[in-house]
MOPAC internal coordinates of N, CA, C and O (Angstrom, degrees):
PM7 1SCF
backbone

  N    0.0000 0     0.00 0     0.00 0    0    0    0
  C    1.4437 1     0.00 0     0.00 0    1    0    0
  C    1.5206 1   107.73 1     0.00 0    2    1    0
  O    1.2310 1   120.63 1   -56.13 1    3    2    1
  N    1.3248 1   116.41 1   123.87 1    3    2    1
  C    1.4557 1   121.15 1  -176.09 1    5    3    2
  C    1.5193 1   112.82 1   -78.63 1    6    5    3
  O    1.2310 1   119.91 1   115.95 1    7    6    5
  N    1.2980 1   117.78 1   -64.05 1    7    6    5
  C    1.4567 1   122.00 1  -178.94 1    9    7    6
  C    1.5147 1   109.71 1  -137.32 1   10    9    7
  O    1.2310 1   120.90 1   -36.82 1   11   10    9
  N    1.2901 1   115.88 1   143.18 1   11   10    9
  C    1.4598 1   121.33 1   176.50 1   13   11   10
  C    1.5192 1   107.28 1  -128.44 1   14   13   11
  O    1.2310 1   120.33 1   -51.89 1   15   14   13
  N    1.3138 1   116.97 1   128.11 1   15   14   13
  C    1.4586 1   120.90 1   176.48 1   17   15   14
  C    1.5098 1   108.21 1  -110.85 1   18   17   15
  O    1.2310 1   120.21 1   -42.02 1   19   18   17
  N    1.2994 1   117.21 1   137.98 1   19   18   17
  C    1.4524 1   120.97 1   176.98 1   21   19   18
  C    1.5080 1   108.89 1  -114.77 1   22   21   19
  O    1.2310 1   120.99 1   -54.32 1   23   22   21
  N    1.2933 1   115.70 1   125.68 1   23   22   21
  C    1.4588 1   121.54 1   176.86 1   25   23   22
  C    1.5114 1   106.82 1  -124.07 1   26   25   23
  O    1.2310 1   120.21 1   -54.25 1   27   26   25
  N    1.3099 1   117.21 1   125.75 1   27   26   25
  C    1.4631 1   121.13 1  -176.76 1   29   27   26
  C    1.5167 1   110.60 1  -112.75 1   30   29   27
  O    1.2310 1   120.83 1   -42.10 1   31   30   29
  N    1.3024 1   116.02 1   137.90 1   31   30   29
  C    1.4562 1   121.69 1   172.62 1   33   31   30
  C    1.5156 1   107.20 1  -121.73 1   34   33   31
  O    1.2310 1   120.78 1   -77.92 1   35   34   33
  N    1.2963 1   116.12 1   102.08 1   35   34   33
  C    1.4604 1   119.51 1  -177.96 1   37   35   34
  C    1.5181 1   112.01 1  -127.32 1   38   37   35
  O    1.2310 1   120.35 1  -161.94 1   39   38   37
  N    1.3179 1   116.93 1    18.06 1   39   38   37
  C    1.4681 1   123.26 1   176.83 1   41   39   38
  C    1.5175 1   112.61 1    45.83 1   42   41   39
  O    1.2310 1   119.76 1    70.36 1   43   42   41
  N    1.3148 1   118.06 1  -109.64 1   43   42   41
  C    1.4558 1   121.72 1  -173.16 1   45   43   42
  C    1.5143 1   114.07 1   -93.52 1   46   45   43
  O    1.2310 1   119.69 1  -172.64 1   47   46   45
  N    1.3060 1   118.20 1     7.36 1   47   46   45
  C    1.4613 1   120.69 1  -177.27 1   49   47   46
  C    1.5237 1   110.24 1   -87.02 1   50   49   47
  O    1.2310 1   120.70 1  -109.38 1   51   50   49
  N    1.3066 1   116.27 1    70.62 1   51   50   49
  C    1.4622 1   121.04 1  -177.04 1   53   51   50
  C    1.5216 1   112.28 1   -60.17 1   54   53   51
  O    1.2310 1   120.15 1   144.31 1   55   54   53
  N    1.3256 1   117.31 1   -35.69 1   55   54   53
  C    1.4570 1   119.92 1   177.78 1   57   55   54
  C    1.5194 1   110.53 1   -61.88 1   58   57   55
  O    1.2310 1   120.37 1   140.92 1   59   58   57
  N    1.3248 1   116.91 1   -39.08 1   59   58   57
  C    1.4579 1   120.82 1   177.47 1   61   59   58
  C    1.5143 1   111.48 1   -63.70 1   62   61   59
  O    1.2310 1   120.40 1   136.66 1   63   62   61
  N    1.3329 1   116.84 1   -43.34 1   63   62   61
  C    1.4658 1   121.12 1   176.63 1   65   63   62
  C    1.5164 1   110.95 1   -58.14 1   66   65   63
  O    1.2310 1   120.71 1   131.27 1   67   66   65
  N    1.3137 1   116.24 1   -48.73 1   67   66   65
  C    1.4566 1   120.78 1  -177.32 1   69   67   66
  C    1.5196 1   111.14 1   -64.61 1   70   69   67
  O    1.2310 1   119.99 1   142.10 1   71   70   69
  N    1.3228 1   117.63 1   -37.90 1   71   70   69
  C    1.4635 1   121.25 1   179.58 1   73   71   70
  C    1.5238 1   110.88 1   -65.56 1   74   73   71
  O    1.2310 1   120.07 1   136.10 1   75   74   73
  N    1.3234 1   117.47 1   -43.90 1   75   74   73
  C    1.4626 1   120.82 1   177.94 1   77   75   74
  C    1.5238 1   109.46 1   -61.29 1   78   77   75
  O    1.2310 1   120.21 1   134.99 1   79   78   77
  N    1.3187 1   117.21 1   -45.01 1   79   78   77
  C    1.4615 1   120.95 1  -179.89 1   81   79   78
  C    1.5249 1   111.16 1   -60.68 1   82   81   79
  O    1.2310 1   119.98 1   142.27 1   83   82   81
  N    1.3351 1   117.64 1   -37.73 1   83   82   81
  C    1.4633 1   121.20 1   177.75 1   85   83   82
  C    1.5198 1   111.82 1   -63.27 1   86   85   83
  O    1.2310 1   120.26 1   143.58 1   87   86   85
  N    1.3272 1   117.11 1   -36.42 1   87   86   85
  C    1.4605 1   121.43 1  -177.25 1   89   87   86
  C    1.5190 1   112.69 1   -72.05 1   90   89   87
  O    1.2310 1   120.59 1   156.53 1   91   90   89
  N    1.3184 1   116.48 1   -23.47 1   91   90   89
  C    1.4586 1   120.63 1  -178.75 1   93   91   90
  C    1.5230 1   110.28 1   -90.79 1   94   93   91
  O    1.2310 1   120.68 1   -45.42 1   95   94   93
  N    1.2983 1   116.30 1   134.58 1   95   94   93
  C    1.4493 1   121.67 1   176.69 1   97   95   94
  C    1.5259 1   108.35 1   -83.73 1   98   97   95
  O    1.2310 1   119.61 1   -66.42 1   99   98   97
  N    1.3232 1   118.36 1   113.58 1   99   98   97
  C    1.4688 1   119.72 1  -176.79 1  101   99   98
  C    1.5287 1   112.87 1   -63.28 1  102  101   99
  O    1.2310 1   119.73 1   161.73 1  103  102  101
  N    1.3348 1   118.12 1   -18.27 1  103  102  101
  C    1.4645 1   121.49 1   178.59 1  105  103  102
  C    1.5205 1   112.01 1   -81.21 1  106  105  103
  O    1.2310 1   120.33 1   164.32 1  107  106  105
  N    1.3256 1   116.97 1   -15.68 1  107  106  105
  C    1.4595 1   122.02 1  -178.70 1  109  107  106
  C    1.5247 1   108.99 1   -80.90 1  110  109  107
  O    1.2310 1   120.32 1   -63.83 1  111  110  109
  N    1.3228 1   116.99 1   116.17 1  111  110  109
  C    1.4605 1   120.84 1  -175.88 1  113  111  110
  C    1.5245 1   113.24 1   -74.83 1  114  113  111
  O    1.2310 1   119.68 1   173.94 1  115  114  113
  N    1.3304 1   118.22 1    -6.06 1  115  114  113
  C    1.4591 1   120.38 1   179.35 1  117  115  114
  C    1.5277 1   111.70 1   -81.54 1  118  117  115
  O    1.2310 1   120.22 1   163.79 1  119  118  117
  N    1.3142 1   117.19 1   -16.21 1  119  118  117
  C    1.4662 1   121.36 1  -176.29 1  121  119  118
  C    1.5091 1   110.84 1  -120.93 1  122  121  119
  O    1.2310 1   121.04 1   -45.51 1  123  122  121
  N    1.2820 1   115.61 1   134.49 1  123  122  121
  C    1.4599 1   122.09 1   170.33 1  125  123  122
  C    1.5152 1   106.55 1  -133.01 1  126  125  123
  O    1.2310 1   120.64 1   -31.86 1  127  126  125
  N    1.2997 1   116.38 1   148.14 1  127  126  125
  C    1.4600 1   120.99 1  -175.30 1  129  127  126
  C    1.5183 1   110.03 1  -128.24 1  130  129  127
  O    1.2310 1   121.18 1   -48.48 1  131  130  129
  N    1.3194 1   115.35 1   131.52 1  131  130  129
  C    1.4616 1   120.13 1   176.10 1  133  131  130
  C    1.5218 1   107.68 1  -155.30 1  134  133  131
  O    1.2310 1   120.63 1   -45.69 1  135  134  133
  N    1.3000 1   116.40 1   134.31 1  135  134  133
  C    1.4620 1   119.32 1   176.47 1  137  135  134
  C    1.5219 1   109.61 1   -82.75 1  138  137  135
  O    1.2310 1   121.65 1   -22.98 1  139  138  137
  N    1.3254 1   114.45 1   157.02 1  139  138  137
  C    1.4547 1   119.29 1  -178.87 1  141  139  138
  C    1.5167 1   108.85 1  -155.77 1  142  141  139
  O    1.2310 1   120.89 1   -46.70 1  143  142  141
  N    1.3030 1   115.90 1   133.30 1  143  142  141
  C    1.4549 1   121.65 1   172.03 1  145  143  142
  C    1.5203 1   106.23 1   -90.82 1  146  145  143
  O    1.2310 1   120.15 1   -73.57 1  147  146  145
  N    1.3330 1   117.31 1   106.43 1  147  146  145
  C    1.4545 1   120.16 1  -173.63 1  149  147  146
  C    1.5265 1   113.13 1   -70.36 1  150  149  147
  O    1.2310 1   120.24 1   172.95 1  151  150  149
  N    1.3152 1   117.15 1    -7.05 1  151  150  149
  C    1.4659 1   119.30 1   175.82 1  153  151  150
  C    1.5283 1   111.73 1   -84.21 1  154  153  151
  O    1.2310 1   120.48 1   175.20 1  155  154  153
  N    1.3167 1   116.69 1    -4.80 1  155  154  153
  C    1.4627 1   123.17 1  -178.91 1  157  155  154
  C    1.5316 1   108.32 1  -109.48 1  158  157  155
  O    1.2310 1   120.59 1   -74.42 1  159  158  157
  N    1.3277 1   116.48 1   105.58 1  159  158  157
  C    1.4632 1   120.91 1  -174.96 1  161  159  158
  C    1.5302 1   112.43 1   -58.48 1  162  161  159
  O    1.2310 1   119.95 1   140.51 1  163  162  161
  N    1.3243 1   117.69 1   -39.49 1  163  162  161
  C    1.4705 1   120.43 1   178.73 1  165  163  162
  C    1.5262 1   111.05 1   -63.84 1  166  165  163
  O    1.2310 1   120.37 1   142.14 1  167  166  165
  N    1.3310 1   116.89 1   -37.86 1  167  166  165
  C    1.4684 1   120.62 1   178.55 1  169  167  166
  C    1.5248 1   110.93 1   -66.27 1  170  169  167
  O    1.2310 1   120.27 1   141.48 1  171  170  169
  N    1.3159 1   117.08 1   -38.52 1  171  170  169
  C    1.4661 1   120.91 1   178.92 1  173  171  170
  C    1.5276 1   110.20 1   -65.35 1  174  173  171
  O    1.2310 1   120.25 1   135.13 1  175  174  173
  N    1.3153 1   117.12 1   -44.87 1  175  174  173
  C    1.4682 1   120.54 1   177.63 1  177  175  174
  C    1.5233 1   109.88 1   -60.10 1  178  177  175
  O    1.2310 1   120.31 1   139.87 1  179  178  177
  N    1.3247 1   117.02 1   -40.13 1  179  178  177
  C    1.4591 1   121.34 1   178.93 1  181  179  178
  C    1.5258 1   111.76 1   -63.72 1  182  181  179
  O    1.2310 1   119.78 1   143.11 1  183  182  181
  N    1.3216 1   118.03 1   -36.89 1  183  182  181
  C    1.4595 1   120.86 1   178.41 1  185  183  182
  C    1.5266 1   110.92 1   -65.88 1  186  185  183
  O    1.2310 1   120.51 1   139.66 1  187  186  185
  N    1.3271 1   116.63 1   -40.34 1  187  186  185
  C    1.4622 1   119.12 1   176.92 1  189  187  186
  C    1.5253 1   110.24 1   -63.50 1  190  189  187
  O    1.2310 1   120.23 1   139.95 1  191  190  189
  N    1.3183 1   117.17 1   -40.05 1  191  190  189
  C    1.4701 1   121.17 1   176.90 1  193  191  190
  C    1.5278 1   109.93 1   -64.31 1  194  193  191
  O    1.2310 1   120.30 1   137.37 1  195  194  193
  N    1.3274 1   117.03 1   -42.63 1  195  194  193
  C    1.4575 1   121.99 1   178.12 1  197  195  194
  C    1.5275 1   110.57 1   -57.75 1  198  197  195
  O    1.2310 1   120.32 1   132.86 1  199  198  197
  N    1.3284 1   117.00 1   -47.14 1  199  198  197
  C    1.4667 1   120.82 1  -179.41 1  201  199  198
  C    1.5257 1   111.51 1   -63.77 1  202  201  199
  O    1.2310 1   120.79 1   137.19 1  203  202  201
  N    1.3230 1   116.09 1   -42.81 1  203  202  201
  C    1.4704 1   120.09 1   179.42 1  205  203  202
  C    1.5206 1   110.83 1   -63.13 1  206  205  203
  O    1.2310 1   120.16 1   135.83 1  207  206  205
  N    1.3235 1   117.29 1   -44.17 1  207  206  205
  C    1.4625 1   121.22 1   179.37 1  209  207  206
  C    1.5260 1   111.56 1   -67.73 1  210  209  207
  O    1.2310 1   120.33 1   138.91 1  211  210  209
  N    1.3293 1   116.97 1   -41.09 1  211  210  209
  C    1.4660 1   121.11 1  -176.52 1  213  211  210
  C    1.5243 1   111.94 1   -66.23 1  214  213  211
  O    1.2310 1   120.61 1   142.26 1  215  214  213
  N    1.3231 1   116.43 1   -37.74 1  215  214  213
  C    1.4615 1   120.35 1  -175.88 1  217  215  214
  C    1.5161 1   113.64 1  -106.23 1  218  217  215
  O    1.2310 1   120.99 1   179.73 1  219  218  217
  N    1.3388 1   115.71 1    -0.27 1  219  218  217
  C    1.4698 1   120.90 1  -178.78 1  221  219  218
  C    1.5299 1   110.74 1    50.97 1  222  221  219
  O    1.2310 1   121.71 1  -137.53 1  223  222  221
  N    1.3169 1   114.33 1    42.47 1  223  222  221
  C    1.4546 1   120.68 1  -177.68 1  225  223  222
  C    1.5222 1   108.90 1  -158.57 1  226  225  223
  O    1.2310 1   120.59 1   -30.17 1  227  226  225
  N    1.3210 1   116.47 1   149.83 1  227  226  225
  C    1.4530 1   119.90 1   176.37 1  229  227  226
  C    1.5215 1   110.70 1   -70.67 1  230  229  227
  O    1.2310 1   120.98 1   -28.78 1  231  230  229
  N    1.3054 1   115.72 1   151.22 1  231  230  229
  C    1.4607 1   121.70 1   174.89 1  233  231  230
  C    1.5204 1   107.96 1   -70.33 1  234  233  231
  O    1.2310 1   120.41 1   -44.29 1  235  234  233
  N    1.3439 1   116.83 1   135.71 1  235  234  233
  C    1.4601 1   119.43 1   179.00 1  237  235  234
  C    1.5242 1   112.23 1  -123.72 1  238  237  235
  O    1.2310 1   120.17 1   169.83 1  239  238  237
  N    1.3185 1   117.29 1   -10.17 1  239  238  237
  C    1.4560 1   120.38 1   175.82 1  241  239  238
  C    1.5277 1   108.87 1  -145.79 1  242  241  239
  O    1.2310 1   120.98 1   -41.99 1  243  242  241
  N    1.3163 1   115.73 1   138.01 1  243  242  241
  C    1.4585 1   122.01 1   178.27 1  245  243  242
  C    1.5212 1   107.75 1  -129.26 1  246  245  243
  O    1.2310 1   120.96 1   -51.43 1  247  246  245
  N    1.3189 1   115.76 1   128.57 1  247  246  245
  C    1.4601 1   121.29 1   174.27 1  249  247  246
  C    1.5266 1   106.73 1  -117.76 1  250  249  247
  O    1.2310 1   120.68 1   -63.11 1  251  250  249
  N    1.3148 1   116.30 1   116.89 1  251  250  249
  C    1.4592 1   121.13 1   178.25 1  253  251  250
  C    1.5228 1   108.27 1  -109.74 1  254  253  251
  O    1.2310 1   120.91 1   -66.17 1  255  254  253
  N    1.3092 1   115.87 1   113.83 1  255  254  253
  C    1.4679 1   119.60 1   175.91 1  257  255  254
  C    1.5222 1   110.56 1  -122.82 1  258  257  255
  O    1.2310 1   120.92 1  -160.21 1  259  258  257
  N    1.3178 1   115.84 1    19.79 1  259  258  257
  C    1.4592 1   120.23 1   176.25 1  261  259  258
  C    1.5200 1   108.96 1   -73.13 1  262  261  259
  O    1.2310 1   120.55 1   -46.57 1  263  262  261
  N    1.2808 1   116.56 1   133.43 1  263  262  261
  C    1.4458 1   120.36 1   178.30 1  265  263  262
  C    1.5141 1   110.30 1  -174.59 1  266  265  263
  O    1.2310 1   120.80 1   -17.46 1  267  266  265
  N    1.2923 1   116.07 1   162.54 1  267  266  265
  C    1.4566 1   119.85 1   177.81 1  269  267  266
  C    1.5125 1   110.03 1  -153.74 1  270  269  267
  O    1.2310 1   121.36 1   -18.61 1  271  270  269
  N    1.3206 1   115.00 1   161.39 1  271  270  269
  C    1.4577 1   122.10 1   176.36 1  273  271  270
  C    1.5145 1   107.04 1  -139.41 1  274  273  271
  O    1.2310 1   121.21 1   -64.63 1  275  274  273
  N    1.3182 1   115.30 1   115.37 1  275  274  273
  C    1.4525 1   121.23 1   179.28 1  277  275  274
  C    1.5180 1   107.13 1  -152.65 1  278  277  275
  O    1.2310 1   120.78 1   -70.17 1  279  278  277
  N    1.3145 1   116.11 1   109.83 1  279  278  277
  C    1.4659 1   120.31 1  -177.12 1  281  279  278
  C    1.5193 1   112.83 1   -63.34 1  282  281  279
  O    1.2310 1   119.87 1   157.44 1  283  282  281
  N    1.3232 1   117.86 1   -22.56 1  283  282  281
  C    1.4527 1   121.45 1  -178.80 1  285  283  282
  C    1.5222 1   111.75 1   -77.15 1  286  285  283
  O    1.2310 1   120.26 1   152.86 1  287  286  285
  N    1.3128 1   117.10 1   -27.14 1  287  286  285
  C    1.4653 1   121.22 1  -178.10 1  289  287  286
  C    1.5251 1   109.58 1  -123.45 1  290  289  287
  O    1.2310 1   120.39 1  -120.95 1  291  290  289
  N    1.3165 1   116.85 1    59.05 1  291  290  289
  C    1.4577 1   121.34 1  -175.25 1  293  291  290
  C    1.5247 1   112.35 1   -62.92 1  294  293  291
  O    1.2310 1   120.11 1   149.26 1  295  294  293
  N    1.3355 1   117.39 1   -30.74 1  295  294  293
  C    1.4656 1   119.03 1   178.70 1  297  295  294
  C    1.5354 1   110.82 1   -65.85 1  298  297  295
  O    1.2310 1   120.45 1   140.19 1  299  298  297
  N    1.3238 1   116.74 1   -39.81 1  299  298  297
  C    1.4641 1   120.26 1   176.48 1  301  299  298
  C    1.5287 1   110.21 1   -65.07 1  302  301  299
  O    1.2310 1   120.30 1   142.09 1  303  302  301
  N    1.3221 1   117.04 1   -37.91 1  303  302  301
  C    1.4687 1   120.54 1   177.09 1  305  303  302
  C    1.5208 1   110.74 1   -59.20 1  306  305  303
  O    1.2310 1   120.17 1   135.79 1  307  306  305
  N    1.3250 1   117.27 1   -44.21 1  307  306  305
  C    1.4718 1   121.46 1   178.11 1  309  307  306
  C    1.5309 1   109.86 1   -64.03 1  310  309  307
  O    1.2310 1   120.61 1   136.99 1  311  310  309
  N    1.3308 1   116.44 1   -43.01 1  311  310  309
  C    1.4623 1   120.68 1   179.79 1  313  311  310
  C    1.5307 1   111.35 1   -59.84 1  314  313  311
  O    1.2310 1   120.17 1   134.17 1  315  314  313
  N    1.3192 1   117.28 1   -45.83 1  315  314  313
  C    1.4714 1   121.06 1  -177.10 1  317  315  314
  C    1.5250 1   110.80 1   -77.20 1  318  317  315
  O    1.2310 1   120.56 1   125.44 1  319  318  317
  N    1.3342 1   116.53 1   -54.56 1  319  318  317
  C    1.4541 1   120.74 1  -169.89 1  321  319  318
  C    1.5280 1   113.77 1   -72.42 1  322  321  319
  O    1.2310 1   119.85 1   144.94 1  323  322  321
  N    1.3052 1   117.89 1   -35.06 1  323  322  321
  C    1.4640 1   120.68 1  -177.52 1  325  323  322
  C    1.5275 1   111.92 1  -103.35 1  326  325  323
  O    1.2310 1   120.98 1   119.46 1  327  326  325
  N    1.3104 1   115.73 1   -60.54 1  327  326  325
  C    1.4625 1   119.58 1  -175.10 1  329  327  326
  C    1.5285 1   110.95 1   -68.55 1  330  329  327
  O    1.2310 1   120.09 1   135.51 1  331  330  329
  N    1.3168 1   117.43 1   -44.49 1  331  330  329
  C    1.4657 1   120.60 1   178.88 1  333  331  330
  C    1.5207 1   112.34 1   -60.25 1  334  333  331
  O    1.2310 1   120.50 1   135.76 1  335  334  333
  N    1.3326 1   116.66 1   -44.24 1  335  334  333
  C    1.4660 1   120.24 1   178.44 1  337  335  334
  C    1.5237 1   111.09 1   -62.73 1  338  337  335
  O    1.2310 1   120.36 1   142.31 1  339  338  337
  N    1.3256 1   116.93 1   -37.69 1  339  338  337
  C    1.4623 1   121.24 1   178.01 1  341  339  338
  C    1.5212 1   110.65 1   -66.29 1  342  341  339
  O    1.2310 1   120.13 1   138.26 1  343  342  341
  N    1.3238 1   117.36 1   -41.74 1  343  342  341
  C    1.4711 1   121.30 1   178.05 1  345  343  342
  C    1.5273 1   109.95 1   -61.35 1  346  345  343
  O    1.2310 1   120.33 1   134.96 1  347  346  345
  N    1.3344 1   116.98 1   -45.04 1  347  346  345
  C    1.4658 1   120.80 1   178.78 1  349  347  346
  C    1.5295 1   110.36 1   -59.25 1  350  349  347
  O    1.2310 1   120.47 1   129.25 1  351  350  349
  N    1.3255 1   116.71 1   -50.75 1  351  350  349
  C    1.4676 1   120.66 1  -177.08 1  353  351  350
  C    1.5249 1   111.26 1   -62.46 1  354  353  351
  O    1.2310 1   120.56 1   134.11 1  355  354  353
  N    1.3198 1   116.54 1   -45.89 1  355  354  353
  C    1.4656 1   120.20 1  -178.49 1  357  355  354
  C    1.5343 1   111.51 1   -63.89 1  358  357  355
  O    1.2310 1   120.57 1   137.86 1  359  358  357
  N    1.3236 1   116.52 1   -42.14 1  359  358  357
  C    1.4666 1   120.22 1   179.08 1  361  359  358
  C    1.5228 1   110.74 1   -65.20 1  362  361  359
  O    1.2310 1   120.52 1   138.87 1  363  362  361
  N    1.3246 1   116.61 1   -41.13 1  363  362  361
  C    1.4669 1   120.60 1   178.61 1  365  363  362
  C    1.5269 1   110.69 1   -61.13 1  366  365  363
  O    1.2310 1   120.78 1   133.92 1  367  366  365
  N    1.3177 1   116.12 1   -46.08 1  367  366  365
  C    1.4682 1   120.11 1  -179.23 1  369  367  366
  C    1.5290 1   110.50 1   -63.45 1  370  369  367
  O    1.2310 1   120.50 1   141.07 1  371  370  369
  N    1.3274 1   116.66 1   -38.93 1  371  370  369
  C    1.4719 1   119.81 1   176.79 1  373  371  370
  C    1.5228 1   110.82 1   -64.41 1  374  373  371
  O    1.2310 1   120.08 1   143.41 1  375  374  373
  N    1.3251 1   117.45 1   -36.59 1  375  374  373
  C    1.4581 1   121.66 1  -176.68 1  377  375  374
  C    1.5266 1   112.71 1   -74.40 1  378  377  375
  O    1.2310 1   120.03 1   134.45 1  379  378  377
  N    1.3326 1   117.56 1   -45.55 1  379  378  377
  C    1.4620 1   117.71 1  -175.31 1  381  379  378
  C    1.5297 1   114.69 1  -117.12 1  382  381  379
  O    1.2310 1   120.51 1  -170.48 1  383  382  381
  N    1.3123 1   116.63 1     9.52 1  383  382  381
  C    1.4577 1   120.16 1   179.03 1  385  383  382
  C    1.5207 1   112.69 1   -64.37 1  386  385  383
  O    1.2310 1   120.69 1   -42.73 1  387  386  385
  N    1.3078 1   116.28 1   137.27 1  387  386  385
  C    1.4637 1   121.24 1   179.66 1  389  387  386
  C    1.5250 1   111.44 1   -62.97 1  390  389  387
  O    1.2310 1   120.55 1   151.53 1  391  390  389
  N    1.3298 1   116.55 1   -28.47 1  391  390  389
  C    1.4651 1   120.33 1   178.55 1  393  391  390
  C    1.5314 1   111.78 1   -65.62 1  394  393  391
  O    1.2310 1   120.31 1   162.45 1  395  394  393
  N    1.3375 1   117.01 1   -17.55 1  395  394  393
  C    1.4684 1   122.00 1   177.34 1  397  395  394
  C    1.5198 1   111.64 1  -107.67 1  398  397  395
  O    1.2310 1   120.27 1  -163.76 1  399  398  397
  N    1.3244 1   117.09 1    16.24 1  399  398  397
  C    1.4575 1   120.55 1   179.05 1  401  399  398
  C    1.5099 1   114.18 1    86.51 1  402  401  399
  O    1.2310 1   120.11 1  -175.27 1  403  402  401
  N    1.3365 1   117.39 1     4.73 1  403  402  401
  C    1.4646 1   120.90 1   178.38 1  405  403  402
  C    1.5124 1   111.92 1   -78.00 1  406  405  403
  O    1.2310 1   121.08 1    -6.02 1  407  406  405
  N    1.3050 1   115.55 1   173.98 1  407  406  405
  C    1.4646 1   121.43 1  -177.68 1  409  407  406
  C    1.5287 1   111.88 1   -91.14 1  410  409  407
  O    1.2310 1   120.25 1  -179.67 1  411  410  409
  N    1.3222 1   117.13 1     0.33 1  411  410  409
  C    1.4513 1   120.01 1  -176.13 1  413  411  410
  C    1.5277 1   109.93 1    91.58 1  414  413  411
  O    1.2310 1   120.74 1    -5.95 1  415  414  413
  N    1.3016 1   116.18 1   174.05 1  415  414  413
  C    1.4557 1   119.34 1  -179.34 1  417  415  414
  C    1.5031 1   111.02 1   178.51 1  418  417  415
  O    1.2310 1   121.18 1    15.50 1  419  418  417
  N    1.3147 1   115.35 1  -164.50 1  419  418  417
  C    1.4597 1   121.79 1  -174.74 1  421  419  418
  C    1.5280 1   109.89 1  -139.76 1  422  421  419
  O    1.2310 1   121.01 1   -45.26 1  423  422  421
  N    1.3149 1   115.68 1   134.74 1  423  422  421
  C    1.4678 1   121.68 1   174.88 1  425  423  422
  C    1.5166 1   107.60 1  -115.80 1  426  425  423
  O    1.2310 1   120.44 1   -54.80 1  427  426  425
  N    1.3191 1   116.76 1   125.20 1  427  426  425
  C    1.4611 1   121.99 1   177.99 1  429  427  426
  C    1.5229 1   107.39 1  -117.69 1  430  429  427
  O    1.2310 1   120.73 1   -59.06 1  431  430  429
  N    1.3200 1   116.21 1   120.94 1  431  430  429
  C    1.4642 1   121.96 1   177.84 1  433  431  430
  C    1.5202 1   108.07 1  -109.39 1  434  433  431
  O    1.2310 1   120.39 1   -57.08 1  435  434  433
  N    1.3230 1   116.85 1   122.92 1  435  434  433
  C    1.4627 1   122.30 1  -178.99 1  437  435  434
  C    1.5104 1   108.78 1  -114.48 1  438  437  435
  O    1.2310 1   120.21 1   -50.03 1  439  438  437
  N    1.3039 1   117.21 1   129.97 1  439  438  437
  C    1.4589 1   121.76 1   177.72 1  441  439  438
  C    1.5211 1   109.58 1  -124.04 1  442  441  439
  O    1.2310 1   120.51 1   -40.75 1  443  442  441
  N    1.3311 1   116.63 1   139.25 1  443  442  441
  C    1.4478 1   120.14 1   179.75 1  445  443  442
  C    1.5189 1   109.05 1  -160.61 1  446  445  443
  O    1.2310 1   120.47 1   -30.13 1  447  446  445
  N    1.2961 1   116.70 1   149.87 1  447  446  445
  C    1.4614 1   121.31 1   172.81 1  449  447  446
  C    1.5221 1   109.83 1  -115.06 1  450  449  447
  O    1.2310 1   120.79 1  -166.54 1  451  450  449
  N    1.3277 1   116.09 1    13.46 1  451  450  449
  C    1.4636 1   121.46 1  -178.89 1  453  451  450
  C    1.5081 1   110.75 1   -71.48 1  454  453  451
  O    1.2310 1   120.10 1   180.00 1  455  454  453

């Protein structure tokens, strides 16, 4: 495995962000950490730019497992689970799509309420 980038979307779970950052060795060039609100298209584009700059290589695989289930905030659930996933997929395809001169790639969307 050449390079692995980790991008976390945990919204307001700052403790979760900090814990993930603690687990990653900042000296290890295989890991980079950046938070991203996937409901914000500009933030998603910035994360792709961050990954490209950090690894000096185009993104070729995206795994999105950001999701939530909360009956009290159903609008946020739609924003994250549906719209956010669509933004991730569309941005990935724009970044590595062969129609844009990219080398191709893979988008994996994972959904769970576990």
